[in-house]
C-alpha positions as CSV (number, residue, x, y, z in Angstrom):
1,M,61.1,112.6,59.7
2,S,57.5,111.9,60.9
3,F,56.9,108.9,62.6
4,K,53.2,107.2,62.3
5,I,51.2,106.6,65.2
6,I,47.8,104.5,65.9
7,L,45.8,105.2,69.0
8,A,43.6,102.5,70.1
9,D,40.7,103.2,73.2
10,D,37.3,102.2,73.6
11,H,36.7,106.0,74.8
12,P,36.5,108.6,72.2
13,L,37.3,111.4,74.8
14,I,40.7,109.6,76.0
15,L,41.5,109.2,72.1
16,T,41.1,112.8,71.3
17,G,42.9,114.0,74.5
18,I,45.9,111.6,73.7
19,R,45.6,112.8,69.8
20,A,45.6,116.4,71.1
21,L,48.8,115.6,73.8
22,I,50.8,114.1,71.1
23,E,50.2,116.9,68.5
24,Q,51.5,119.2,71.5
25,I,54.4,117.4,72.9
26,Q,55.9,115.5,70.1
27,P,55.6,117.7,66.6
28,R,57.5,114.7,64.6
29,C,54.6,112.3,65.1
30,E,51.4,112.1,63.3
31,V,48.6,110.0,64.4
32,I,47.0,108.4,61.2
33,A,44.4,106.3,62.7
34,E,42.2,105.4,65.6
35,A,40.5,102.4,66.8
36,Y,37.8,102.0,69.6
37,Q,37.5,97.9,69.5
38,V,40.4,95.5,69.3
39,S,38.7,93.9,65.9
40,E,38.8,97.3,64.6
41,L,42.7,97.7,65.7
42,L,43.3,94.5,63.7
43,V,41.8,95.9,60.5
44,L,43.8,99.0,61.0
45,L,47.4,97.5,61.5
46,Q,46.7,95.6,58.2
47,Q,45.7,98.4,56.2
48,H,48.1,101.3,57.7
49,P,51.7,100.4,58.4
50,C,52.9,102.3,61.4
51,D,56.0,103.0,63.4
52,L,54.3,102.9,67.1
53,L,51.1,101.8,68.6
54,I,49.7,103.2,71.6
55,T,46.4,101.3,72.7
56,D,44.3,100.7,76.0
57,F,44.8,97.2,77.9
58,S,40.9,96.7,78.0
59,M,38.3,97.6,75.4
60,P,35.2,95.6,76.2
61,G,32.1,95.5,74.0
62,D,34.1,93.3,71.4
63,I,34.5,89.3,71.5
64,R,38.3,90.0,71.5
65,S,38.2,92.2,74.4
66,D,40.4,90.5,76.6
67,G,43.9,92.5,77.1
68,L,46.5,89.8,77.7
69,V,45.0,87.8,74.6
70,M,45.0,90.9,72.5
71,I,48.7,91.8,73.3
72,Q,49.7,88.3,72.6
73,Q,48.2,88.6,69.3
74,L,50.1,91.7,68.4
75,R,53.0,90.5,69.3
76,R,52.8,87.4,67.7
77,D,51.3,89.1,64.2
78,Y,53.7,92.2,64.4
79,P,56.5,91.4,66.4
80,S,58.6,94.2,65.4
81,L,56.2,97.0,66.1
82,P,56.7,98.9,69.4
83,I,53.7,99.0,71.4
84,I,52.9,101.3,74.3
85,V,50.1,100.0,76.7
86,L,47.9,102.5,78.8
87,T,45.8,101.6,81.5
88,Q,43.8,102.1,84.7
89,L,44.4,98.7,86.2
90,H,46.3,98.6,89.5
91,N,46.6,94.7,89.2
92,N,50.3,93.9,89.9
93,A,50.2,90.4,88.6
94,I,48.7,91.8,85.1
95,L,51.0,94.5,84.8
96,Q,53.8,92.3,85.2
97,S,52.5,90.0,82.8
98,L,52.0,93.0,80.2
99,I,55.8,93.8,81.1
100,Q,56.6,89.9,80.2
101,S,54.8,90.0,77.2
102,G,57.3,92.3,75.2
103,I,55.7,95.5,74.9
104,S,57.6,98.5,74.6
105,G,56.1,100.8,77.2
106,L,53.6,100.6,79.7
107,L,52.0,103.6,81.4
108,L,49.2,104.4,84.3
109,K,46.2,106.8,82.4
110,K,46.8,108.7,85.6
111,S,50.4,109.7,84.5
112,V,50.0,109.7,80.7
113,I,50.5,114.0,80.5
114,G,53.6,113.7,82.8
115,E,55.5,110.6,80.8
116,L,54.0,109.9,77.6
117,S,56.5,112.4,75.6
118,D,59.4,110.5,77.5
119,A,57.7,107.1,76.8
120,I,57.3,107.8,73.1
121,R,60.5,109.5,72.7
122,Q,62.5,106.5,74.4
123,V,60.4,103.5,72.5
124,L,61.2,105.2,69.4
125,L,64.8,105.1,70.0
126,G,64.4,101.2,70.6
127,R,64.1,101.3,74.6
128,T,62.0,100.2,76.8
129,Y,59.8,102.5,79.0
130,I,57.9,101.4,82.4
131,G,56.5,104.3,84.0
132,S,56.8,105.5,87.7
133,S,53.9,104.7,88.7
134,V,54.0,100.9,87.5
135,K,57.5,100.3,88.8
136,M,56.1,102.0,92.3
137,L,53.2,99.6,92.4
138,L,55.5,96.6,91.4
139,A,58.0,97.4,94.0
140,E,55.3,98.0,97.0
141,A,54.3,94.3,95.8
142,G,57.7,93.1,95.9
143,L,57.9,92.0,92.1
144,P,60.3,92.1,89.5
145,Q,60.1,94.7,86.7
146,Q,61.9,92.4,84.3
147,A,60.7,88.8,83.6
148,G,62.3,86.7,85.9
149,V,63.4,82.9,85.7
150,N,60.7,81.9,88.4
151,Q,58.1,84.2,86.9
152,L,55.0,83.0,84.4
153,T,55.8,83.1,80.8
154,P,52.7,85.3,79.4
155,K,51.1,82.6,78.0
156,E,51.4,80.5,81.1
157,T,49.6,83.6,83.0
158,E,46.6,83.4,80.7
159,V,46.1,79.7,81.1
160,V,46.1,80.0,84.9
161,R,43.9,83.2,84.9
162,L,41.3,81.5,82.6
163,L,41.3,78.3,84.7
164,A,40.9,80.3,87.9
165,S,38.0,82.4,86.4
166,G,36.4,79.0,86.3
167,M,37.2,77.4,82.9
168,S,37.9,74.1,82.1
169,V,40.9,73.0,80.2
170,T,38.7,72.3,77.2
171,Q,37.2,75.9,77.6
172,A,40.7,77.4,78.2
173,A,41.6,75.6,74.7
174,E,39.0,76.8,72.6
175,Y,38.7,80.3,73.9
176,L,42.6,80.8,73.2
177,H,42.7,78.8,70.1
178,R,45.2,76.3,71.3
179,S,44.6,72.5,71.6
180,I,43.7,70.9,74.8
181,K,47.3,69.2,74.9
182,T,49.2,72.7,74.8
183,I,46.8,74.2,77.4
184,S,47.6,70.8,80.1
185,T,51.1,71.5,79.2
186,Q,51.2,75.1,79.8
187,K,49.5,74.1,82.8
188,K,51.9,71.9,84.2
189,S,54.5,74.0,83.4
190,A,53.2,76.7,85.5
191,M,52.7,74.7,88.3
192,Q,56.0,73.6,88.3
193,R,57.6,76.9,87.8
194,L,55.5,77.9,91.1
195,G,56.2,74.9,93.2
196,I,52.8,73.5,93.4
197,N,51.2,70.6,93.0
198,S,47.3,71.0,93.2
199,D,44.6,72.5,91.4
200,S,43.7,74.2,94.6
201,A,46.9,75.5,95.2
202,L,46.9,77.1,91.9
203,F,43.9,78.9,92.2
204,E,44.9,80.1,95.5
205,Y,48.3,81.7,93.8
206,A,45.8,83.1,91.1
207,R,43.6,84.7,93.8
208,S,46.5,85.8,95.8
209,S,48.2,87.5,92.6
210,G,45.2,89.3,91.9
211,L,44.7,86.9,88.6
212,C,40.8,86.5,89.2
């Protein structure tokens, strides 16, 4: 049985390297398509059904380059598609938000050679794989490796991050294609979860958590 994989990364050399690595370590897997931008990835997913998506977190140069927004759209449009995210980011808040988003695997790019084979195998078996380097970063920061009751949801994290970056509620609503009422509700919910009651405290949380 052959498993079909789509790869996405804005660096052609990285795509070539990952494809070659997969061919070497997972002979039962076939890379059927590659994307260099988010828009291209969305088109490929419509054209080529696959068993697994392995994607970079951040692919600049596209109007849909926001990584968390991309993942949320993929989870919404393809809820049953296993996704492994590769990233160079060491931002604990974003790593934790990615885990909360429901992806199947998360690896730092520096660990790909040693961990990708196991990640693919575990994810295709229906399990979740969090790379050892990711676990270490979260552990050092005292952050849970699973979504917790008091943690922000991925959508709340998006809203807090955009507001802290300087966007107004209206601008965040336009950017995320949500209503102003929804953004306001998610902002309020985030503040309640965090136990804070002012915009300045919310912005300080975003700054200290590495969201902005």
